[in-house]
PDB file as gemmi writes it, atoms N, CA and C in Angstrom:
CRYST1    1.000    1.000    1.000  90.00  90.00  90.00 P 1                      
ATOM      1  N   MET A   1      89.856  96.659 108.199  1.00  0.00           N  
ATOM      2  CA  MET A   1      90.998  96.230 108.967  1.00  0.00           C  
ATOM      3  C   MET A   1      90.732  94.811 109.451  1.00  0.00           C  
ATOM      4  N   ILE A   2      91.689  93.951 109.228  1.00  0.00           N  
ATOM      5  CA  ILE A   2      91.625  92.573 109.691  1.00  0.00           C  
ATOM      6  C   ILE A   2      92.639  92.470 110.825  1.00  0.00           C  
ATOM      7  N   ASP A   3      92.144  92.517 112.047  1.00  0.00           N  
ATOM      8  CA  ASP A   3      93.060  92.536 113.194  1.00  0.00           C  
ATOM      9  C   ASP A   3      93.374  91.120 113.664  1.00  0.00           C  
ATOM     10  N   ASN A   4      94.112  91.028 114.745  1.00  0.00           N  
ATOM     11  CA  ASN A   4      94.464  89.724 115.308  1.00  0.00           C  
ATOM     12  C   ASN A   4      93.880  89.551 116.710  1.00  0.00           C  
ATOM     13  N   GLN A   5      92.918  90.390 117.056  1.00  0.00           N  
ATOM     14  CA  GLN A   5      92.296  90.301 118.377  1.00  0.00           C  
ATOM     15  C   GLN A   5      90.979  89.533 118.341  1.00  0.00           C  
ATOM     16  N   THR A   6      90.506  89.225 117.133  1.00  0.00           N  
ATOM     17  CA  THR A   6      89.314  88.394 116.945  1.00  0.00           C  
ATOM     18  C   THR A   6      89.622  87.402 115.833  1.00  0.00           C  
ATOM     19  N   ARG A   7      88.727  86.473 115.632  1.00  0.00           N  
ATOM     20  CA  ARG A   7      88.937  85.498 114.556  1.00  0.00           C  
ATOM     21  C   ARG A   7      88.685  86.136 113.190  1.00  0.00           C  
ATOM     22  N   ASN A   8      87.808  87.106 113.129  1.00  0.00           N  
ATOM     23  CA  ASN A   8      87.606  87.931 111.935  1.00  0.00           C  
ATOM     24  C   ASN A   8      87.162  87.172 110.690  1.00  0.00           C  
ATOM     25  N   ILE A   9      86.516  86.044 110.853  1.00  0.00           N  
ATOM     26  CA  ILE A   9      86.099  85.259 109.693  1.00  0.00           C  
ATOM     27  C   ILE A   9      85.149  86.065 108.802  1.00  0.00           C  
ATOM     28  N   ALA A  10      84.118  86.665 109.397  1.00  0.00           N  
ATOM     29  CA  ALA A  10      83.155  87.443 108.604  1.00  0.00           C  
ATOM     30  C   ALA A  10      83.841  88.623 107.916  1.00  0.00           C  
ATOM     31  N   GLY A  11      84.759  89.282 108.613  1.00  0.00           N  
ATOM     32  CA  GLY A  11      85.477  90.406 108.024  1.00  0.00           C  
ATOM     33  C   GLY A  11      86.325  89.994 106.837  1.00  0.00           C  
ATOM     34  N   MET A  12      86.956  88.829 106.920  1.00  0.00           N  
ATOM     35  CA  MET A  12      87.770  88.354 105.803  1.00  0.00           C  
ATOM     36  C   MET A  12      86.893  87.996 104.603  1.00  0.00           C  
ATOM     37  N   ILE A  13      85.730  87.395 104.871  1.00  0.00           N  
ATOM     38  CA  ILE A  13      84.809  87.055 103.782  1.00  0.00           C  
ATOM     39  C   ILE A  13      84.288  88.333 103.118  1.00  0.00           C  
ATOM     40  N   GLU A  14      83.899  89.307 103.921  1.00  0.00           N  
ATOM     41  CA  GLU A  14      83.420  90.586 103.384  1.00  0.00           C  
ATOM     42  C   GLU A  14      84.492  91.284 102.551  1.00  0.00           C  
ATOM     43  N   THR A  15      85.719  91.267 103.042  1.00  0.00           N  
ATOM     44  CA  THR A  15      86.817  91.905 102.324  1.00  0.00           C  
ATOM     45  C   THR A  15      87.066  91.211 100.992  1.00  0.00           C  
ATOM     46  N   ALA A  16      87.041  89.883 100.986  1.00  0.00           N  
ATOM     47  CA  ALA A  16      87.219  89.136  99.736  1.00  0.00           C  
ATOM     48  C   ALA A  16      86.100  89.473  98.750  1.00  0.00           C  
ATOM     49  N   TYR A  17      84.887  89.610  99.257  1.00  0.00           N  
ATOM     50  CA  TYR A  17      83.744  89.969  98.418  1.00  0.00           C  
ATOM     51  C   TYR A  17      83.952  91.347  97.786  1.00  0.00           C  
ATOM     52  N   LEU A  18      84.341  92.326  98.595  1.00  0.00           N  
ATOM     53  CA  LEU A  18      84.573  93.676  98.077  1.00  0.00           C  
ATOM     54  C   LEU A  18      85.712  93.690  97.059  1.00  0.00           C  
ATOM     55  N   ALA A  19      86.744  92.911  97.323  1.00  0.00           N  
ATOM     56  CA  ALA A  19      87.862  92.825  96.383  1.00  0.00           C  
ATOM     57  C   ALA A  19      87.402  92.208  95.064  1.00  0.00           C  
ATOM     58  N   ALA A  20      86.571  91.177  95.147  1.00  0.00           N  
ATOM     59  CA  ALA A  20      86.066  90.527  93.936  1.00  0.00           C  
ATOM     60  C   ALA A  20      85.198  91.473  93.110  1.00  0.00           C  
ATOM     61  N   LEU A  21      84.550  92.426  93.777  1.00  0.00           N  
ATOM     62  CA  LEU A  21      83.737  93.429  93.075  1.00  0.00           C  
ATOM     63  C   LEU A  21      84.579  94.572  92.521  1.00  0.00           C  
ATOM     64  N   ASN A  22      85.891  94.484  92.719  1.00  0.00           N  
ATOM     65  CA  ASN A  22      86.824  95.530  92.276  1.00  0.00           C  
ATOM     66  C   ASN A  22      86.541  96.878  92.926  1.00  0.00           C  
ATOM     67  N   ARG A  23      86.128  96.845  94.181  1.00  0.00           N  
ATOM     68  CA  ARG A  23      85.921  98.082  94.938  1.00  0.00           C  
ATOM     69  C   ARG A  23      87.269  98.673  95.314  1.00  0.00           C  
ATOM     70  N   ASN A  24      87.319  99.985  95.434  1.00  0.00           N  
ATOM     71  CA  ASN A  24      88.539 100.652  95.882  1.00  0.00           C  
ATOM     72  C   ASN A  24      88.643 100.496  97.390  1.00  0.00           C  
ATOM     73  N   ILE A  25      89.564  99.682  97.828  1.00  0.00           N  
ATOM     74  CA  ILE A  25      89.747  99.456  99.260  1.00  0.00           C  
ATOM     75  C   ILE A  25      91.221  99.557  99.614  1.00  0.00           C  
ATOM     76  N   VAL A  26      91.458  99.915 100.844  1.00  0.00           N  
ATOM     77  CA  VAL A  26      92.791  99.880 101.444  1.00  0.00           C  
ATOM     78  C   VAL A  26      92.676  98.894 102.590  1.00  0.00           C  
ATOM     79  N   LEU A  27      93.573  97.950 102.647  1.00  0.00           N  
ATOM     80  CA  LEU A  27      93.461  96.843 103.590  1.00  0.00           C  
ATOM     81  C   LEU A  27      94.595  96.878 104.604  1.00  0.00           C  
ATOM     82  N   VAL A  28      94.233  96.711 105.867  1.00  0.00           N  
ATOM     83  CA  VAL A  28      95.216  96.578 106.943  1.00  0.00           C  
ATOM     84  C   VAL A  28      95.038  95.182 107.523  1.00  0.00           C  
ATOM     85  N   ILE A  29      96.117  94.408 107.523  1.00  0.00           N  
ATOM     86  CA  ILE A  29      96.069  93.040 108.045  1.00  0.00           C  
ATOM     87  C   ILE A  29      97.127  92.893 109.131  1.00  0.00           C  
ATOM     88  N   TYR A  30      96.680  92.518 110.327  1.00  0.00           N  
ATOM     89  CA  TYR A  30      97.597  92.203 111.421  1.00  0.00           C  
ATOM     90  C   TYR A  30      97.686  90.688 111.542  1.00  0.00           C  
ATOM     91  N   PRO A  31      98.884  90.120 111.551  1.00  0.00           N  
ATOM     92  CA  PRO A  31      99.024  88.658 111.604  1.00  0.00           C  
ATOM     93  C   PRO A  31      98.739  88.094 112.996  1.00  0.00           C  
ATOM     94  N   TYR A  32      98.350  86.835 113.013  1.00  0.00           N  
ATOM     95  CA  TYR A  32      98.241  86.107 114.279  1.00  0.00           C  
ATOM     96  C   TYR A  32      99.633  85.646 114.688  1.00  0.00           C  
ATOM     97  N   VAL A  33      99.821  85.390 115.978  1.00  0.00           N  
ATOM     98  CA  VAL A  33     101.086  84.845 116.473  1.00  0.00           C  
ATOM     99  C   VAL A  33     100.789  83.554 117.228  1.00  0.00           C  
ATOM    100  N   LYS A  34     101.739  82.633 117.181  1.00  0.00           N  
ATOM    101  CA  LYS A  34     101.552  81.358 117.885  1.00  0.00           C  
ATOM    102  C   LYS A  34     101.328  81.601 119.371  1.00  0.00           C  
ATOM    103  N   ASN A  35     100.529  80.736 119.958  1.00  0.00           N  
ATOM    104  CA  ASN A  35     100.175  80.802 121.384  1.00  0.00           C  
ATOM    105  C   ASN A  35      99.417  82.075 121.736  1.00  0.00           C  
ATOM    106  N   GLN A  36      98.787  82.668 120.767  1.00  0.00           N  
ATOM    107  CA  GLN A  36      98.013  83.890 120.971  1.00  0.00           C  
ATOM    108  C   GLN A  36      96.696  83.566 121.660  1.00  0.00           C  
ATOM    109  N   THR A  37      96.201  84.530 122.412  1.00  0.00           N  
ATOM    110  CA  THR A  37      94.871  84.394 122.995  1.00  0.00           C  
ATOM    111  C   THR A  37      93.926  85.377 122.318  1.00  0.00           C  
ATOM    112  N   ILE A  38      92.692  84.937 122.162  1.00  0.00           N  
ATOM    113  CA  ILE A  38      91.615  85.774 121.643  1.00  0.00           C  
ATOM    114  C   ILE A  38      90.480  85.676 122.638  1.00  0.00           C  
ATOM    115  N   MET A  39      90.089  86.818 123.196  1.00  0.00           N  
ATOM    116  CA  MET A  39      89.031  86.858 124.211  1.00  0.00           C  
ATOM    117  C   MET A  39      89.360  85.899 125.366  1.00  0.00           C  
ATOM    118  N   ASP A  40      90.586  85.963 125.843  1.00  0.00           N  
ATOM    119  CA  ASP A  40      91.085  85.150 126.959  1.00  0.00           C  
ATOM    120  C   ASP A  40      91.096  83.650 126.673  1.00  0.00           C  
ATOM    121  N   GLU A  41      91.092  83.277 125.414  1.00  0.00           N  
ATOM    122  CA  GLU A  41      91.143  81.866 125.033  1.00  0.00           C  
ATOM    123  C   GLU A  41      92.358  81.647 124.134  1.00  0.00           C  
ATOM    124  N   ARG A  42      93.222  80.726 124.520  1.00  0.00           N  
ATOM    125  CA  ARG A  42      94.395  80.426 123.696  1.00  0.00           C  
ATOM    126  C   ARG A  42      93.951  79.692 122.434  1.00  0.00           C  
ATOM    127  N   LEU A  43      94.450  80.159 121.298  1.00  0.00           N  
ATOM    128  CA  LEU A  43      94.115  79.512 120.036  1.00  0.00           C  
ATOM    129  C   LEU A  43      94.799  78.155 119.947  1.00  0.00           C  
ATOM    130  N   PRO A  44      94.044  77.094 119.709  1.00  0.00           N  
ATOM    131  CA  PRO A  44      94.683  75.797 119.449  1.00  0.00           C  
ATOM    132  C   PRO A  44      95.527  75.898 118.178  1.00  0.00           C  
ATOM    133  N   LEU A  45      96.553  75.095 118.070  1.00  0.00           N  
ATOM    134  CA  LEU A  45      97.478  75.165 116.939  1.00  0.00           C  
ATOM    135  C   LEU A  45      96.747  75.017 115.607  1.00  0.00           C  
ATOM    136  N   GLN A  46      95.813  74.078 115.511  1.00  0.00           N  
ATOM    137  CA  GLN A  46      95.097  73.877 114.247  1.00  0.00           C  
ATOM    138  C   GLN A  46      94.286  75.115 113.865  1.00  0.00           C  
ATOM    139  N   GLU A  47      93.630  75.729 114.841  1.00  0.00           N  
ATOM    140  CA  GLU A  47      92.854  76.939 114.551  1.00  0.00           C  
ATOM    141  C   GLU A  47      93.783  78.089 114.158  1.00  0.00           C  
ATOM    142  N   PHE A  48      94.911  78.207 114.841  1.00  0.00           N  
ATOM    143  CA  PHE A  48      95.911  79.215 114.472  1.00  0.00           C  
ATOM    144  C   PHE A  48      96.339  79.015 113.025  1.00  0.00           C  
ATOM    145  N   ASN A  49      96.639  77.769 112.654  1.00  0.00           N  
ATOM    146  CA  ASN A  49      97.056  77.471 111.279  1.00  0.00           C  
ATOM    147  C   ASN A  49      95.952  77.800 110.278  1.00  0.00           C  
ATOM    148  N   ASP A  50      94.712  77.449 110.609  1.00  0.00           N  
ATOM    149  CA  ASP A  50      93.588  77.730 109.715  1.00  0.00           C  
ATOM    150  C   ASP A  50      93.388  79.235 109.526  1.00  0.00           C  
ATOM    151  N   LEU A  51      93.420  79.988 110.616  1.00  0.00           N  
ATOM    152  CA  LEU A  51      93.234  81.436 110.531  1.00  0.00           C  
ATOM    153  C   LEU A  51      94.383  82.105 109.776  1.00  0.00           C  
ATOM    154  N   THR A  52      95.594  81.638 110.020  1.00  0.00           N  
ATOM    155  CA  THR A  52      96.758  82.187 109.326  1.00  0.00           C  
ATOM    156  C   THR A  52      96.667  81.900 107.832  1.00  0.00           C  
ATOM    157  N   GLU A  53      96.272  80.684 107.484  1.00  0.00           N  
ATOM    158  CA  GLU A  53      96.127  80.328 106.070  1.00  0.00           C  
ATOM    159  C   GLU A  53      95.039  81.178 105.403  1.00  0.00           C  
ATOM    160  N   THR A  54      93.957  81.428 106.117  1.00  0.00           N  
ATOM    161  CA  THR A  54      92.880  82.255 105.576  1.00  0.00           C  
ATOM    162  C   THR A  54      93.367  83.678 105.314  1.00  0.00           C  
ATOM    163  N   LYS A  55      94.144  84.226 106.233  1.00  0.00           N  
ATOM    164  CA  LYS A  55      94.695  85.573 106.013  1.00  0.00           C  
ATOM    165  C   LYS A  55      95.661  85.573 104.837  1.00  0.00           C  
ATOM    166  N   GLU A  56      96.432  84.506 104.688  1.00  0.00           N  
ATOM    167  CA  GLU A  56      97.354  84.417 103.555  1.00  0.00           C  
ATOM    168  C   GLU A  56      96.595  84.361 102.228  1.00  0.00           C  
ATOM    169  N   LEU A  57      95.472  83.642 102.213  1.00  0.00           N  
ATOM    170  CA  LEU A  57      94.645  83.600 101.002  1.00  0.00           C  
ATOM    171  C   LEU A  57      94.091  84.986 100.673  1.00  0.00           C  
ATOM    172  N   LEU A  58      93.651  85.703 101.688  1.00  0.00           N  
ATOM    173  CA  LEU A  58      93.148  87.059 101.483  1.00  0.00           C  
ATOM    174  C   LEU A  58      94.259  87.973 100.974  1.00  0.00           C  
ATOM    175  N   LEU A  59      95.439  87.843 101.534  1.00  0.00           N  
ATOM    176  CA  LEU A  59      96.577  88.640 101.084  1.00  0.00           C  
ATOM    177  C   LEU A  59      96.923  88.313  99.631  1.00  0.00           C  
ATOM    178  N   SER A  60      96.859  87.046  99.266  1.00  0.00           N  
ATOM    179  CA  SER A  60      97.121  86.637  97.888  1.00  0.00           C  
ATOM    180  C   SER A  60      96.100  87.254  96.934  1.00  0.00           C  
ATOM    181  N   LEU A  61      94.834  87.231  97.322  1.00  0.00           N  
ATOM    182  CA  LEU A  61      93.788  87.860  96.513  1.00  0.00           C  
ATOM    183  C   LEU A  61      94.055  89.356  96.371  1.00  0.00           C  
ATOM    184  N   ALA A  62      94.402  89.998  97.467  1.00  0.00           N  
ATOM    185  CA  ALA A  62      94.678  91.436  97.439  1.00  0.00           C  
ATOM    186  C   ALA A  62      95.837  91.752  96.499  1.00  0.00           C  
ATOM    187  N   ARG A  63      96.855  90.939  96.521  1.00  0.00           N  
ATOM    188  CA  ARG A  63      97.998  91.167  95.621  1.00  0.00           C  
ATOM    189  C   ARG A  63      97.572  91.030  94.163  1.00  0.00           C  
ATOM    190  N   ARG A  64      96.779  89.997  93.869  1.00  0.00           N  
ATOM    191  CA  ARG A  64      96.317  89.795  92.488  1.00  0.00           C  
ATOM    192  C   ARG A  64      95.446  90.953  92.008  1.00  0.00           C  
ATOM    193  N   LYS A  65      94.717  91.570  92.929  1.00  0.00           N  
ATOM    194  CA  LYS A  65      93.829  92.681  92.593  1.00  0.00           C  
ATOM    195  C   LYS A  65      94.516  94.040  92.743  1.00  0.00           C  
ATOM    196  N   ASN A  66      95.812  94.043  93.058  1.00  0.00           N  
ATOM    197  CA  ASN A  66      96.578  95.286  93.252  1.00  0.00           C  
ATOM    198  C   ASN A  66      95.966  96.187  94.311  1.00  0.00           C  
ATOM    199  N   ILE A  67      95.543  95.577  95.409  1.00  0.00           N  
ATOM    200  CA  ILE A  67      94.952  96.322  96.517  1.00  0.00           C  
ATOM    201  C   ILE A  67      96.057  96.739  97.475  1.00  0.00           C  
ATOM    202  N   ASN A  68      95.983  97.971  97.941  1.00  0.00           N  
ATOM    203  CA  ASN A  68      96.941  98.456  98.934  1.00  0.00           C  
ATOM    204  C   ASN A  68      96.776  97.653 100.215  1.00  0.00           C  
ATOM    205  N   VAL A  69      97.857  97.053 100.697  1.00  0.00           N  
ATOM    206  CA  VAL A  69      97.826  96.260 101.929  1.00  0.00           C  
ATOM    207  C   VAL A  69      98.899  96.787 102.872  1.00  0.00           C  
ATOM    208  N   PHE A  70      98.503  97.004 104.125  1.00  0.00           N  
ATOM    209  CA  PHE A  70      99.413  97.522 105.141  1.00  0.00           C  
ATOM    210  C   PHE A  70      99.358  96.631 106.372  1.00  0.00           C  
ATOM    211  N   ASP A  71     100.374  96.730 107.188  1.00  0.00           N  
ATOM    212  CA  ASP A  71     100.344  96.077 108.506  1.00  0.00           C  
ATOM    213  C   ASP A  71     100.362  97.131 109.611  1.00  0.00           C  
ATOM    214  N   ASN A  72     100.045  98.372 109.224  1.00  0.00           N  
ATOM    215  CA  ASN A  72     100.035  99.487 110.164  1.00  0.00           C  
ATOM    216  C   ASN A  72      98.862 100.399 109.818  1.00  0.00           C  
ATOM    217  N   LEU A  73      97.916 100.527 110.737  1.00  0.00           N  
ATOM    218  CA  LEU A  73      96.707 101.315 110.489  1.00  0.00           C  
ATOM    219  C   LEU A  73      97.022 102.784 110.235  1.00  0.00           C  
ATOM    220  N   GLN A  74      97.926 103.367 111.007  1.00  0.00           N  
ATOM    221  CA  GLN A  74      98.225 104.792 110.856  1.00  0.00           C  
ATOM    222  C   GLN A  74      98.792 105.103 109.480  1.00  0.00           C  
ATOM    223  N   ILE A  75      99.653 104.250 108.967  1.00  0.00           N  
ATOM    224  CA  ILE A  75     100.213 104.478 107.630  1.00  0.00           C  
ATOM    225  C   ILE A  75      99.110 104.405 106.581  1.00  0.00           C  
ATOM    226  N   ALA A  76      98.201 103.443 106.724  1.00  0.00           N  
ATOM    227  CA  ALA A  76      97.082 103.326 105.780  1.00  0.00           C  
ATOM    228  C   ALA A  76      96.206 104.576 105.831  1.00  0.00           C  
ATOM    229  N   LEU A  77      95.916 105.047 107.032  1.00  0.00           N  
ATOM    230  CA  LEU A  77      95.099 106.257 107.172  1.00  0.00           C  
ATOM    231  C   LEU A  77      95.805 107.477 106.593  1.00  0.00           C  
ATOM    232  N   ASN A  78      97.118 107.549 106.764  1.00  0.00           N  
ATOM    233  CA  ASN A  78      97.881 108.660 106.186  1.00  0.00           C  
ATOM    234  C   ASN A  78      97.777 108.657 104.665  1.00  0.00           C  
ATOM    235  N   LEU A  79      97.847 107.472 104.059  1.00  0.00           N  
ATOM    236  CA  LEU A  79      97.717 107.384 102.606  1.00  0.00           C  
ATOM    237  C   LEU A  79      96.334 107.844 102.169  1.00  0.00           C  
ATOM    238  N   ILE A  80      95.300 107.355 102.836  1.00  0.00           N  
ATOM    239  CA  ILE A  80      93.934 107.737 102.478  1.00  0.00           C  
ATOM    240  C   ILE A  80      93.751 109.248 102.617  1.00  0.00           C  
ATOM    241  N   ASP A  81      94.240 109.807 103.710  1.00  0.00           N  
ATOM    242  CA  ASP A  81      94.149 111.251 103.931  1.00  0.00           C  
ATOM    243  C   ASP A  81      94.861 112.008 102.819  1.00  0.00           C  
ATOM    244  N   TRP A  82      96.056 111.560 102.470  1.00  0.00           N  
ATOM    245  CA  TRP A  82      96.825 112.220 101.422  1.00  0.00           C  
ATOM    246  C   TRP A  82      96.088 112.157 100.092  1.00  0.00           C  
ATOM    247  N   LEU A  83      95.542 110.984  99.760  1.00  0.00           N  
ATOM    248  CA  LEU A  83      94.821 110.834  98.498  1.00  0.00           C  
ATOM    249  C   LEU A  83      93.620 111.774  98.424  1.00  0.00           C  
ATOM    250  N   PHE A  84      92.863 111.861  99.520  1.00  0.00           N  
ATOM    251  CA  PHE A  84      91.698 112.739  99.519  1.00  0.00           C  
ATOM    252  C   PHE A  84      92.096 114.210  99.488  1.00  0.00           C  
ATOM    253  N   ASN A  85      93.108 114.591 100.243  1.00  0.00           N  
ATOM    254  CA  ASN A  85      93.528 115.994 100.286  1.00  0.00           C  
ATOM    255  C   ASN A  85      94.153 116.462  98.983  1.00  0.00           C  
ATOM    256  N   LYS A  86      94.828 115.572  98.294  1.00  0.00           N  
ATOM    257  CA  LYS A  86      95.454 115.924  97.018  1.00  0.00           C  
ATOM    258  C   LYS A  86      94.505 115.694  95.850  1.00  0.00           C  
ATOM    259  N   ASN A  87      93.315 115.176  96.147  1.00  0.00           N  
ATOM    260  CA  ASN A  87      92.323 114.862  95.119  1.00  0.00           C  
ATOM    261  C   ASN A  87      92.915 113.938  94.061  1.00  0.00           C  
ATOM    262  N   VAL A  88      93.687 112.966  94.527  1.00  0.00           N  
ATOM    263  CA  VAL A  88      94.327 111.999  93.643  1.00  0.00           C  
ATOM    264  C   VAL A  88      93.314 110.926  93.285  1.00  0.00           C  
ATOM    265  N   SER A  89      93.295 110.564  92.025  1.00  0.00           N  
ATOM    266  CA  SER A  89      92.425 109.472  91.600  1.00  0.00           C  
ATOM    267  C   SER A  89      92.968 108.169  92.162  1.00  0.00           C  
ATOM    268  N   PHE A  90      92.114 107.412  92.806  1.00  0.00           N  
ATOM    269  CA  PHE A  90      92.521 106.155  93.427  1.00  0.00           C  
ATOM    270  C   PHE A  90      92.117 105.028  92.496  1.00  0.00           C  
ATOM    271  N   ASP A  91      93.072 104.509  91.743  1.00  0.00           N  
ATOM    272  CA  ASP A  91      92.803 103.430  90.799  1.00  0.00           C  
ATOM    273  C   ASP A  91      93.541 102.197  91.255  1.00  0.00           C  
ATOM    274  N   GLN A  92      92.804 101.228  91.804  1.00  0.00           N  
ATOM    275  CA  GLN A  92      93.455 100.041  92.349  1.00  0.00           C  
ATOM    276  C   GLN A  92      94.033  99.161  91.251  1.00  0.00           C  
ATOM    277  N   ASN A  93      93.675  99.394  90.001  1.00  0.00           N  
ATOM    278  CA  ASN A  93      94.206  98.577  88.922  1.00  0.00           C  
ATOM    279  C   ASN A  93      95.465  99.173  88.305  1.00  0.00           C  
ATOM    280  N   SER A  94      95.897 100.310  88.812  1.00  0.00           N  
ATOM    281  CA  SER A  94      97.117 100.912  88.293  1.00  0.00           C  
ATOM    282  C   SER A  94      98.322 100.295  88.990  1.00  0.00           C  
ATOM    283  N   THR A  95      99.485 100.614  88.498  1.00  0.00           N  
ATOM    284  CA  THR A  95     100.717 100.161  89.149  1.00  0.00           C  
ATOM    285  C   THR A  95     101.389 101.358  89.788  1.00  0.00           C  
ATOM    286  N   SER A  96     100.596 102.180  90.440  1.00  0.00           N  
ATOM    287  CA  SER A  96     101.109 103.419  91.017  1.00  0.00           C  
ATOM    288  C   SER A  96     102.053 103.148  92.178  1.00  0.00           C  
ATOM    289  N   GLN A  97     102.671 104.208  92.643  1.00  0.00           N  
ATOM    290  CA  GLN A  97     103.612 104.107  93.753  1.00  0.00           C  
ATOM    291  C   GLN A  97     102.924 103.801  95.073  1.00  0.00           C  
ATOM    292  N   PHE A  98     101.603 103.754  95.099  1.00  0.00           N  
ATOM    293  CA  PHE A  98     100.888 103.578  96.352  1.00  0.00           C  
ATOM    294  C   PHE A  98     100.572 102.130  96.674  1.00  0.00           C  
ATOM    295  N   LYS A  99     101.185 101.203  96.000  1.00  0.00           N  
ATOM    296  CA  LYS A  99     100.938  99.790  96.272  1.00  0.00           C  
ATOM    297  C   LYS A  99     101.975  99.298  97.277  1.00  0.00           C  
ATOM    298  N   PHE A 100     101.582  99.176  98.531  1.00  0.00           N  
ATOM    299  CA  PHE A 100     102.512  98.830  99.605  1.00  0.00           C  
ATOM    300  C   PHE A 100     102.234  97.422 100.111  1.00  0.00           C  
ATOM    301  N   VAL A 101     102.485  96.428  99.308  1.00  0.00           N  
ATOM    302  CA  VAL A 101     102.234  95.044  99.721  1.00  0.00           C  
ATOM    303  C   VAL A 101     103.529  94.426 100.186  1.00  0.00           C  
TER     304      VAL A 101                                                      
END                                                                             
C-alpha cells in the first residue's frame, strides 16, 4: 500500500522492484492532495509535485505490467480474499476481469 500519510519513497521503489520481477502483487495507491501535511509538516509545492509525479510513474508501470491497482484498501483485500477462497489462479499477465486500474 502506498499511502499519502508519508512520503513513501522506499515503498514506491520496493513496489517498482517487485513489479519489475513480475511478482504477483495487488497495489493500493492513495493520492497526495495540495497543501497536505505529512507528520505535521506542510508539503512544499515542489515536493508535492515530485511525489505526485513519482506515484504517477509507479501507476504507469503497474498498468504496463497489468497489476491490479486500487484506491481503496478494503476493496483490494476483498479481491485477495475472494481469489484465495475460490482458489483462483492469480495471473497478473492475463486480461482477466480483476484488473481494476
